[in-house]
C-alpha positions in Angstrom: 0.1 24.1 33.9 0.8 27.7 33.2 -2.0 30.3 32.8 -2.0 32.4 29.7 -0.8 35.9 30.1 -3.6 38.6 30.0 -2.6 39.4 26.4 -2.0 35.8 25.3 -4.7 33.9 23.5 -4.5 30.1 23.1 -6.0 27.5 20.8 -5.7 23.7 21.1 -5.4 22.0 17.7 -5.9 18.5 16.3 -3.4 17.7 13.5 -3.3 14.9 10.9 -0.4 13.1 12.5 -0.1 9.7 14.1 0.2 11.1 17.6 -2.6 10.7 20.1 -2.4 14.2 21.5 -3.5 17.8 20.8 -1.2 20.8 20.3 -1.3 24.2 21.8 -0.6 27.4 19.8 -0.6 31.1 20.5 -3.0 33.3 18.5 -0.9 36.3 17.3 -2.2 39.8 17.9 -2.4 40.3 14.2 -5.5 38.1 14.2 -8.4 40.2 15.5 -10.8 37.3 15.8 -10.2 34.2 17.9 -10.5 31.0 15.8 -13.6 29.2 17.0 -13.6 25.4 17.7 -14.3 23.5 14.5 -12.4 26.0 12.3 -9.2 25.3 10.3 -5.9 26.9 11.1 -2.4 26.7 9.5 0.3 26.0 12.1 4.0 25.4 12.2 4.9 21.7 13.1 8.5 21.0 13.0 9.8 22.2 9.6 6.3 21.9 8.1 3.2 24.0 7.9 0.1 21.8 8.6 -3.6 22.3 8.5 -5.3 21.6 11.8 -8.7 21.9 13.5 -9.3 24.0 16.5 -10.8 21.9 19.3 -10.9 24.3 22.2 -9.5 27.6 23.4 -7.8 26.9 26.7 -6.9 29.5 29.3 -3.7 27.7 30.3 -1.0 25.4 28.7 1.8 23.1 29.8 4.0 24.3 27.0 6.8 26.6 28.2 6.5 30.2 26.8 9.7 29.9 24.9 8.4 26.8 23.1 4.9 28.0 22.4 4.6 28.8 18.7 2.1 31.1 17.1 -0.4 29.8 14.5 0.3 31.0 11.0 -3.2 31.7 9.8 -6.9 31.2 10.5 -8.6 29.9 7.5 -12.4 29.9 8.2 -14.7 32.7 9.2 -17.1 30.1 10.7 -16.6 26.5 11.9 -16.5 23.6 9.5 -17.5 21.3 12.4 -20.4 22.3 14.6 -20.3 21.2 18.3 -22.4 18.1 17.5 -20.0 17.0 14.7 -17.0 17.7 16.9 -18.6 15.6 19.7 -19.3 12.7 17.3 -15.8 12.6 15.9 -14.2 12.9 19.3 -16.3 9.9 20.4 -15.3 8.0 17.3 -11.6 8.7 17.8 -11.9 7.5 21.4 -13.9 4.4 20.5 -11.6 3.3 17.7 -8.5 4.5 19.5 -7.2 6.7 16.7 -5.7 10.2 16.9 -8.5 12.8 16.8 -6.7 14.7 14.0 -6.9 11.7 11.7 -10.6 11.1 12.5 -11.4 14.8 11.7 -9.5 14.6 8.4 -11.5 11.5 7.4 -14.6 13.7 7.6 -13.3 16.3 5.1 -12.9 16.4 1.3 -9.2 16.3 0.3 -9.3 19.9 -1.0 -10.3 21.2 2.5 -7.5 19.3 4.1 -5.0 21.2 2.0 -6.4 24.7 2.7 -9.0 25.3 0.0 -11.6 27.9 1.0 -14.9 26.6 2.3 -16.9 29.1 0.2 -16.4 28.4 -3.5 -14.5 31.2 -5.3 -14.0 31.8 -9.0 -11.3 33.6 -10.9 -12.4 36.7 -12.9 -10.5 38.7 -15.5 -10.9 42.4 -15.8 -9.2 45.4 -17.4 -7.0 47.7 -15.3 -7.3 51.5 -15.7 -4.4 51.5 -18.0 -5.9 48.7 -20.0 -9.2 50.6 -20.4 -7.2 53.6 -21.8 -5.3 51.3 -24.2 -8.5 49.7 -25.3 -10.0 53.2 -26.0 -7.0 54.2 -28.1 -6.9 50.7 -29.8 -3.2 50.4 -29.0 -3.0 46.7 -29.7 -4.1 46.6 -33.3 -1.0 44.5 -34.2 -2.2 41.9 -31.7 -5.8 41.3 -32.7 -6.5 38.6 -30.1 -5.2 40.8 -27.3 -7.2 43.8 -28.7 -10.4 41.8 -28.9 -10.0 40.5 -25.4 -9.1 43.9 -24.0 -12.1 45.5 -25.7 -14.3 42.8 -24.2 -12.9 43.3 -20.7 -13.1 47.1 -20.9 -16.8 46.9 -21.9 -17.8 44.9 -18.8 -16.9 44.8 -15.1 -15.3 41.3 -15.1 -15.6 38.0 -17.0 -15.3 34.4 -15.9 -13.4 31.7 -17.8 -16.7 30.1 -18.7 -17.9 33.4 -20.3 -14.6 33.9 -22.2 -14.5 30.3 -23.4 -17.9 30.8 -25.0 -17.2 34.1 -26.7 -13.5 34.2 -27.4 -11.9 30.9 -28.2 -8.1 30.7 -27.6 -8.2 33.7 -25.3 -5.9 32.4 -22.6 -2.6 33.2 -24.3 -3.8 36.7 -25.0 -5.0 37.1 -21.3 -1.6 36.1 -20.0 0.1 38.7 -22.2 -2.4 41.4 -21.1 -1.7 40.6 -17.4 2.1 40.7 -18.0 1.8 44.1 -19.6 -0.5 45.4 -16.8 -3.5 45.9 -19.0 -5.5 43.2 -17.2 -5.7 41.6 -13.8 -7.1 38.4 -12.2 -9.3 38.7 -9.2 -11.2 36.2 -7.1 -14.7 36.5 -5.7 -17.1 34.1 -4.0 -19.4 32.1 -6.3 -23.0 33.2 -5.9 -24.8 30.6 -3.8 -27.6 28.6 -5.5 -31.1 29.7 -4.5 -32.1 28.1 -1.3 -34.5 25.2 -1.6 -38.1 25.6 -0.6 -39.7 22.2 0.2 -42.6 21.6 -2.0 -44.9 18.7 -2.8 -43.5 15.4 -4.1 -43.2 15.2 -7.9 -44.9 11.8 -7.9 -47.3 10.1 -5.6 -45.5 6.7 -5.8 -47.2 3.3 -6.1 -50.0 2.3 -3.6 -48.6 1.0 -0.4 -49.3 -2.5 0.8 -50.8 -2.8 4.3 -47.3 -3.8 5.6 -45.7 -0.8 4.0 -48.4 1.5 5.2 -48.0 0.3 8.8 -44.2 0.7 8.5 -44.5 4.2 7.3 -46.9 5.2 10.0 -44.8 3.6 12.7 -41.6 5.3 11.5 -43.4 8.6 11.2 -44.4 8.4 14.8 -40.7 8.3 15.7 -39.7 11.6 13.9 -38.3 14.1 16.3 -36.6 11.7 18.6 -33.9 9.0 18.6 -35.4 5.7 17.6 -33.2 2.9 16.1 -35.4 0.7 13.9 -34.5 -2.4 11.9 -36.6 -2.5 8.7 -36.3 -6.3 7.9 -38.0 -6.8 4.6 -37.7 -9.7 2.3 -36.2 -9.0 -1.1 -38.8 -7.2 -3.3 -40.9 -6.1 -0.3 -40.6 -2.4 -1.1 -38.2 -1.1 1.5 -37.1 1.7 -0.8 -40.7 2.9 -1.1 -40.9 3.0 2.7 -37.7 5.1 2.7 -39.2 7.5 0.1 -42.5 8.0 1.9 -40.6 8.7 5.2 -38.2 11.1 3.6 -41.2 12.9 2.1 -42.5 13.5 5.6 -39.1 14.6 6.9 -38.7 17.2 4.1 -42.2 18.5 4.8 -41.1 19.2 8.4 -38.3 21.4 7.0 -35.6 18.9 8.0 -33.0 17.0 6.0 -32.2 13.3 5.5 -29.0 11.3 5.1 -29.1 8.0 3.2 -26.1 5.6 3.3 -25.7 2.8 0.9 -22.8 0.2 1.0 -21.6 0.5 -2.6 -21.4 3.0 -5.5 -23.3 0.4 -7.5 -26.5 1.2 -5.7 -26.2 4.9 -5.9 -27.3 5.5 -9.6 -30.5 3.4 -9.0 -31.5 5.2 -5.8 -30.5 8.5 -7.3 -33.0 8.1 -10.2 -35.7 7.1 -7.8 -35.1 10.0 -5.4 -34.8 12.6 -8.2 -37.9 11.3 -9.8 -39.8 11.5 -6.6 -38.7 14.7 -4.9 -38.6 18.3 -6.0 -35.7 18.7 -3.7 -32.0 19.6 -3.7 -30.0 16.3 -3.6 -26.3 15.8 -3.4 -24.2 12.6 -3.7 -21.0 11.6 -1.9 -19.0 8.6 -2.9 -15.4 7.6 -3.6 -15.7 7.7 -7.4 -16.1 11.5 -7.4 -13.2 13.7 -8.2 -11.7 15.9 -5.5 -13.6 18.9 -6.9 -16.9 17.0 -7.1 -16.5 15.9 -3.5 -15.8 19.4 -2.4 -18.8 20.8 -4.3 -21.1 18.1 -2.7 -19.7 18.8 0.7 -20.3 22.6 0.2 -23.9 21.9 -0.8 -24.5 19.9 2.4 -22.6 22.2 4.7 -24.4 25.3 3.4 -27.8 23.7 3.9 -28.7 24.0 0.3 -28.9 20.2 0.0 -31.9 18.7 1.8 -31.0 15.1 0.9 -27.6 13.5 0.9 -27.1 10.1 -0.6 -23.7 8.4 -0.2 -21.5 5.6 0.6 -19.5 5.0 3.8 -17.8 8.4 4.3 -21.1 10.2 3.8 -21.8 9.4 7.4 -19.8 12.5 8.2 -21.7 14.8 5.8 -22.5 18.1 7.5 -26.3 18.5 7.4 -27.9 21.2 9.5 -31.4 20.4 10.8 -30.9 16.7 10.3 -34.2 14.8 10.7 -33.5 11.2 9.6 -30.7 8.7 8.8 -31.3 5.6 6.7 -28.7 2.9 6.3 -29.6 0.6 3.4 -28.2 -2.9 3.3 -27.0 -2.3 6.8 -25.4 -5.8 7.0 -22.9 -5.1 4.2 -19.2 -5.3 5.0 -18.5 -2.4 2.7 -19.9 -0.1 5.4 -16.8 -0.8 7.5 -13.6 1.0 6.6 -11.2 -2.0 6.3 -7.9 -0.2 5.6 -6.2 3.1 6.4 -5.7 4.4 9.9 -9.2 5.2 10.9 -11.2 1.9 10.6 -14.7 2.9 11.5 -18.1 1.3 10.9 -20.3 3.8 9.1 -23.4 1.9 10.3 -22.4 2.1 13.9 -21.3 5.7 13.7 -24.7 6.5 12.0 -26.5 5.1 15.0 -24.4 7.2 17.4 -24.9 10.3 15.2 -28.7 9.7 15.2 -28.6 9.3 19.0 -26.7 12.6 19.5 -28.9 14.4 17.0 -32.1 13.0 18.5 -33.5 11.6 15.3 -34.6 8.2 14.1 -32.4 5.8 12.2 -33.7 3.1 9.9 -31.4 0.1 9.3 -32.8 -1.7 6.3 -31.9 -5.1 5.0 -33.4 -8.4 3.8 -30.6 -10.1 5.7 -29.8 -8.1 8.9 -26.4 -8.6 10.5 -26.4 -11.0 13.4 -25.3 -8.3 15.8 -28.2 -6.1 14.6 -30.6 -9.0 15.3 -29.0 -9.4 18.7 -29.7 -5.7 19.4 -33.3 -6.3 18.4 -33.6 -9.4 20.7 -32.1 -7.4 23.6 -34.5 -4.5 23.2 -32.0 -1.9 22.0 -33.5 -1.7 18.5 -37.1 -2.0 17.4 -38.0 -4.2 14.4 -40.5 -3.7 11.6 -41.0 -6.6 9.3 -42.1 -6.7 5.6 -42.8 -10.4 5.0 -44.3 -10.2 1.6 -43.2 -8.9 -1.8 -44.8 -5.5 -2.6 -46.3 -6.8 -5.9 -47.8 -9.9 -4.3 -45.3 -12.2 -6.2 -44.4 -15.3 -4.3 -40.9 -15.9 -3.0 -38.7 -17.8 -5.4 -38.4 -21.6 -5.1 -35.0 -22.7 -3.9 -33.4 -26.0 -4.9 -30.0 -27.6 -4.3 -28.1 -29.3 -7.1 -25.9 -32.1 -5.7 -22.7 -31.9 -7.6 -21.8 -35.4 -6.4 -24.7 -36.7 -8.6 -24.5 -34.1 -11.3 -20.9 -33.2 -12.1 -20.3 -29.7 -13.4 -18.8 -29.1 -16.9 -16.8 -25.9 -17.0 -18.4 -25.0 -13.7 -22.0 -25.5 -14.6 -24.0 -28.7 -14.0 -26.4 -30.3 -16.5 -29.5 -29.5 -14.4 -28.5 -25.8 -14.3 -27.9 -25.7 -18.1 -31.3 -27.3 -18.7 -33.0 -24.8 -16.4 -31.3 -21.9 -18.2 -32.5 -23.2 -21.5 -36.0 -23.6 -20.2 -36.2 -20.0 -18.8 -34.7 -18.5 -21.9 -37.2 -20.4 -23.9 -40.0 -18.7 -21.9 -38.4 -15.3 -22.9 -37.2 -14.7 -19.3 -33.8 -13.5 -18.0 -31.3 -15.5 -16.1 -28.7 -14.6 -13.5 -25.6 -16.8 -13.0 -23.7 -15.8 -9.9 -20.1 -16.6 -9.1 -18.2 -14.5 -6.7 -14.8 -14.8 -8.5 -13.9 -12.5 -11.3 -11.4 -13.2 -14.1 -11.2 -16.2 -16.4 -9.7 -18.7 -14.0 -8.1 -18.5 -10.6 -5.0 -20.6 -11.5 -2.7 -21.1 -14.5 -1.1 -24.6 -14.3 1.6 -26.6 -16.1 0.4 -30.2 -16.3 4.0 -31.4 -17.0 6.0 -30.0 -14.1 3.3 -28.7 -11.8 4.3 -25.1 -12.0 1.5 -22.7 -10.9 1.7 -19.0 -11.8 2.6 -17.3 -8.5 2.4 -13.7 -7.5 6.0 -12.5 -6.8 4.7 -10.1 -4.1 2.1 -12.2 -2.3 1.4 -15.7 -1.1 -1.2 -16.0 -3.8 -1.7 -17.3 -7.3 -2.1 -15.0 -10.2 -5.6 -14.9 -11.8 -6.0 -15.6 -15.5 -7.7 -12.7 -17.5 -7.8 -14.3 -20.9 -9.5 -11.6 -22.9 -6.9 -9.1 -21.8 -4.1 -11.6 -22.2 -2.9 -10.9 -18.6 -2.1 -12.6 -15.3 -3.2 -10.4 -12.4 -3.0 -10.5 -8.6 -6.3 -9.5 -7.0 -4.5 -8.6 -3.8 -1.6 -6.3 -4.8 -2.5 -5.5 -8.4 0.6 -7.1 -9.9 0.1 -7.5 -13.7 2.1 -9.6 -16.2 1.6 -11.0 -19.7 -0.2 -14.4 -20.0 2.4 -16.9 -21.1 1.6 -19.5 -23.8 4.1 -22.0 -22.3 5.5 -22.9 -18.9 8.4 -20.7 -18.0 10.1 -23.6 -16.2 9.8 -26.5 -18.7 8.4 -25.0 -21.9 5.3 -27.3 -21.8 1.8 -26.0 -22.6 -0.1 -24.4 -19.7 -3.8 -24.6 -19.0 -6.3 -22.5 -17.0 -7.8 -24.3 -14.0 -11.1 -23.3 -12.3 -13.7 -20.8 -13.3 -14.2 -17.1 -13.0 -17.0 -14.9 -14.4 -15.1 -14.4 -17.7 -14.9 -18.2 -18.3 -18.5 -18.8 -17.2 -19.7 -16.1 -19.6 -17.6 -17.7 -22.4 -19.2 -21.1 -21.7 -22.7 -19.7 -21.7 -22.1 -17.7 -24.8 -21.0 -20.9 -26.6 -24.1 -22.8 -25.3 -26.7 -20.1 -25.8 -25.2 -18.0 -28.6 -28.6 -16.7 -29.6 -29.2 -15.1 -26.2 -27.5 -11.7 -25.5 -25.2 -11.9 -22.5 -23.6 -9.3 -20.2 -21.1 -9.5 -17.3 -21.1 -7.4 -14.1 -17.9 -7.4 -12.1 -15.0 -5.1 -11.3 -13.3 -6.0 -14.6 -16.2 -4.8 -16.6 -17.2 -1.8 -14.5 -13.9 0.2 -14.7 -15.1 3.7 -15.8 -17.9 6.0 -15.0 -21.0 5.0 -16.8 -20.1 1.3 -17.3 -22.4 0.2 -14.5 -25.3 2.2 -15.9 -24.8 0.6 -19.4 -25.0 -2.9 -18.0 -28.0 -2.1 -15.9 -29.8 -0.5 -18.9 -29.3 -3.6 -21.0 -30.8 -5.8 -18.2 -33.6 -3.5 -17.4 -34.6 -3.0 -21.1 -34.6 -6.8 -21.7 -32.0 -6.5 -24.5 -29.7 -8.8 -22.4 -31.1 -12.2 -21.4 -28.2 -13.6 -19.4 -26.3 -11.8 -16.6 -23.1 -13.2 -15.2 -22.0 -11.4 -12.1 -20.2 -11.3 -8.8 -21.1 -9.7 -5.5 -22.1 -6.6 -7.4 -25.4 -8.1 -8.5 -26.6 -9.1 -5.1 -27.7 -5.8 -3.6 -30.9 -3.9 -4.2 -31.1 -4.3 -8.0 -34.6 -4.8 -9.4 -34.8 -6.9 -12.6 -38.5 -7.7 -13.2 -37.8 -10.0 -16.1 -35.4 -12.2 -14.2 -36.9 -15.6 -13.3 -33.9 -17.8 -12.7 -30.8 -17.4 -10.5 -28.0 -20.0 -10.5 -25.5 -19.9 -7.7 -22.2 -21.5 -8.6 -19.6 -22.6 -6.0 -21.8 -22.0 -3.0 -19.5 -24.1 -0.8 -16.8 -21.4 -0.4 -18.0 -20.2 3.0 -19.2 -23.5 4.5 -15.9 -24.6 6.1 -14.0 -21.4 6.7 -12.0 -20.8 9.9 -13.6 -17.3 10.1 -16.7 -17.5 12.4 -18.4 -14.8 10.3 -18.1 -16.8 7.0 -21.5 -18.7 7.4 -23.3 -15.4 8.0 -21.8 -13.8 4.9 -22.6 -16.9 2.8 -26.2 -17.0 4.0 -26.6 -13.3 3.3 -25.1 -13.6 -0.2 -27.4 -16.6 -1.1 -30.5 -14.9 0.2 -29.7 -11.6 -1.5 -28.8 -13.0 -4.9 -31.8 -15.4 -4.7 -34.0 -12.3 -4.2 -33.2 -11.1 -7.8 -35.5 -13.9 -9.1 -39.2 -13.6 -9.7 -39.7 -10.0 -8.8 -42.1 -9.4 -11.8 -45.1 -11.3 -13.0 -43.4 -14.6 -13.5 -42.5 -16.9 -10.6 -38.8 -17.2 -9.7 -36.5 -20.2 -9.3 -33.1 -20.5 -7.6 -30.7 -23.3 -8.1 -27.7 -23.6 -5.7 -24.8 -25.9 -6.8 -23.1 -27.7 -3.9 -21.2 -30.8 -3.0 -22.6 -30.7 0.6 -26.4 -30.6 0.3 -26.8 -31.9 3.8 -24.9 -29.0 5.4 -27.0 -27.4 8.2 -26.6 -23.9 6.8 -28.0 -24.8 3.4 -30.8 -26.9 5.0 -31.8 -24.1 7.4 -31.9 -21.6 4.6 -34.1 -23.8 2.5 -36.5 -24.9 5.2 -36.6 -21.9 7.6 -35.3 -19.0 5.6 -32.9 -16.4 6.9 -34.7 -16.0 10.2 -34.2 -19.7 11.0 -30.5 -19.6 10.0 -30.0 -16.5 12.2 -31.5 -18.1 15.2 -29.3 -21.1 14.9 -26.2 -19.0 14.1 -26.7 -16.8 17.1 -27.1 -19.8 19.4 -23.8 -21.1 18.1 -22.1 -17.8 18.6 -23.4 -17.6 22.2 -22.0 -21.1 23.0 -18.6 -20.2 21.5 -18.6 -16.7 23.1 -18.0 -15.0 19.7 -19.5 -11.5 18.9 -22.1 -10.2 19.6 -21.6 -12.2 22.8 -18.1 -10.8 23.3 -16.0 -7.9 22.0 -13.0 -8.1 19.7 -10.2 -5.9 18.5 -7.3 -6.9 16.2 -3.8 -5.4 16.3 -2.4 -5.9 12.8 1.0 -5.1 11.5 3.2 -5.5 8.4 7.0 -5.5 7.9 9.6 -6.1 5.2 10.6 -9.3 7.2 8.4 -11.8 8.7 10.3 -11.9 12.0 9.9 -8.1 12.5 6.1 -8.4 12.1 5.9 -11.1 14.7 8.5 -9.5 17.1 6.5 -6.3 17.4 3.2 -8.2 18.2 5.1 -10.4 20.7 6.5 -7.2 22.4 3.0 -5.8 22.4 1.6 -8.9 24.1 4.3 -8.7 26.8 3.5 -5.0 27.3 -0.1 -5.9 28.1 0.9 -7.7 31.3 -1.7 -9.4 33.4 -5.2 -8.1 32.5 -8.6 -9.1 34.0 -11.5 -9.9 31.6 -9.3 -9.5 28.5 -7.7 -12.3 26.6 -4.9 -11.9 24.0 -4.8 -14.5 21.2 -1.6 -14.8 19.1 0.4 -13.4 17.6 0.1 -15.4 14.4 0.8 -14.7 10.7 -2.3 -13.7 8.7 -3.8 -16.3 6.5 -2.1 -14.7 3.5 1.1 -13.7 5.4 2.8 -12.0 2.5 0.9 -9.3 0.5 2.4 -6.6 -1.7 5.9 -7.5 -0.6 5.2 -7.2 3.1 4.7 -9.8 5.8 1.4 -9.4 7.8 0.6 -10.7 11.2 -2.1 -10.1 13.9 -2.8 -10.2 17.6 -6.5 -10.7 18.6 -7.8 -9.1 21.7 -11.1 -10.5 23.2 -13.2 -9.6 26.2 -16.8 -10.5 27.3 -17.3 -6.8 28.2 -17.1 -3.8 25.9 -16.0 -1.5 28.8 -13.2 -3.8 29.9 -11.9 -4.0 26.4 -11.7 -0.3 25.8 -10.4 0.4 29.3 -7.5 -1.9 28.3 -7.0 -0.7 24.8 -6.4 3.0 25.5 -3.3 2.9 27.7 -2.0 -0.2 26.0 -1.9 1.5 22.6 0.0 4.4 24.2 2.6 2.0 25.5 3.1 -0.1 22.4 3.5 3.0 20.3 6.7 3.7 22.2 8.2 0.2 21.7 11.5 0.1 19.8 10.1 -2.7 17.6 7.2 -0.4 16.6 9.6 1.6 14.4 10.2 -1.4 12.1 6.6 -2.1 11.3 3.4 -0.4 10.2 0.6 -1.2 12.6 -3.1 -0.5 13.1 -5.8 -1.3 15.5 -9.1 -2.6 14.2 -11.9 -2.4 16.8 -14.9 -4.6 16.0 -13.1 -6.2 13.1 -15.2 -7.9 10.4 -12.3 -9.8 8.7 -10.2 -12.0 10.9 -8.4 -14.3 8.5 
């Protein structure tokens, strides 16, 4: 390794490229200041100019002097990533075995990845000296719009677009002509920062705490100022959110900031209203539905310290918050907290725990149905547990009953006992939730004459019927085609088979036409504001029946809802995925928790063809805790996580053979390994998706250290395999989806 010359300064840079290495560059003499670690630089890379992040400033390099290139520009006066953030992301890149540059990019808004300034700037228009003279002489009388604009600019120092929009409509064409003639110019200046927030008292006191809530708040308050992972296990309706609010209030009073993660955008508006109603504080929101500019503005608020509370979905775990005092992960069990695609497949929940540990602050993992690996951490003493066993308003838990579909066949997906219960609850002026985790009208379009089933041309899947839109759609690749009236093979009539939320809503509307009905699924919630409209109709009581998918299960509070009907509960009972029973149990408990949260008692009906199944029986007789104990015992016997560690190497290719060939080569490249077992390769359960063939190789070890010790050098080797060039591949550490 060669030392830098006395006059040579070096930076080591991480780039957003699929290469697991850093790149050395020379800092030219034209740059007076050395770029600090955590700042962005623009550098030459091949024939491109890329944005990179400085990781360190080494004193020597292995790059020969004739090949050592100079960076093009230093973009930031101060670091975007402080040492703690760089340390966290370096750890994450190592743990998930991804290039550091791609991990760093995931933590930045898109605008910052392309070189946008960290400090917001605005364009201003002002008159030049010659323009001021022309305005004084009124030289532009024949161009009245130009004259009016020039007179305005000459009278003031400079004007923003917002000012001109309000005072001189249609000014932009005139401005362009003034600039062309040299009478005006465009300048940029930093936007004045918003006034810094001074923590004051809460706007509202909040409802009285129950003894359980009070004990939870006091216990969590005692942990402020140090790392303490705590699982807040509260039954649905127990008031976990109120505990969060009281704890955040105490954090803000200490002059610190709080980060709150939620699994889905659907929970964000509800919590946002609660937080804004409670705190006289600066709050910012980060989630995937924001535009690039909105995400940049939110990031700037957090980075500058103006935001004292950040609420967001998965990627908000990277939000830059100085003086962080608390992290909360709501619905910590939810799979949406795991990045399931892309190159950097991280768990926001797990990274939040690591971030809290490195920051020396408490982290609260809240859920009515904690993940089994979280409960295992409680049992092993890694996490503390605080339980809220009663609903905050004193309401009893809803009564759960099974409807045996062998004795009560379903018509259009709904059994007679369920229809009778719906009629009874509507007659009592209550609200009803019908849950089916399948959107669309029907999952299959069938020809009863020749047996044709509408296929997706790009996937090993059937097209879903969307009757209202008159379309057939693939829920895997997005393929969309017109809904045919007759079979394209034989010309006979076709029929929809099975039920989706659209068809269930149609059936209920026909049966209970006098009761207003709304749907809540991804087909209904397509634009900003759609979710809030549905929620308002339910909360106001104007809608009496809600038909929904997974979107209705998390965190929503509907006081008037007294009946929940779960359709097709058998989906996860016999899956080959060992996590399927856990997900099914969590879904049932979460959706059941929407019933009876107000003054009236709640009832839950679960339709099943397997009422004797141990999972359903344990949920009914022992609740989620009983199910979790039995499920963890089964996992221990089978040596599945959390009693072992997994990683999945997945790939896709245009041809099926290429996908399997690469994974076969990757398995050979592993050689003989102690304490690590490779399973496969095999095609994925849906082998063809979006026109590509998918396969996977599972890596299992009883020991986390042994797994990662194997993965690091192995990934380096398989990246160099000739067959790697014919596929797209990714490594998923701690995968949640296996089949």
